[in-house]
Phi, psi and omega in degrees: 000133180244166176247125180296148179303321179300324179296316178296313181299315182295320177298316180294328175296318177295313186289315188260321185260349180058037180274352179223146173278322179209161174226130177253128181249153173222165178265123175273106184297324182294317181270347183057052178210161178272125182235160177282129175261315183212154171230155181249143177304140180302335179271002182296162181249170180298324178298324176296318178299311180299322180292338181279349181272138181287155180287322190231038180212154182279138175215158173239144184209160170234142182229129180265106185261120177264141178205167178245130181284172178295340177271011179064039178254130178284127181229167178215137177229140177258126180252139173263130184237132172251123184247000000 
């Protein structure tokens, strides 16, 4: 199984440039590689992310979660999700 170049590029855009709130990946059986299925707007919400996941199929995703610490510091964590 390989990872498509677009998948790597899109992940780095989420991680470094914050151009996506989330990225949903799927396996392209014909090409035998992981490809980008959907991306989320940086202003998107967690509910938008959940709505982008299929009901009856496997997906992999990353979600960039913004939060404020108890010290009132803005933070961000990227979560990997297996659906």
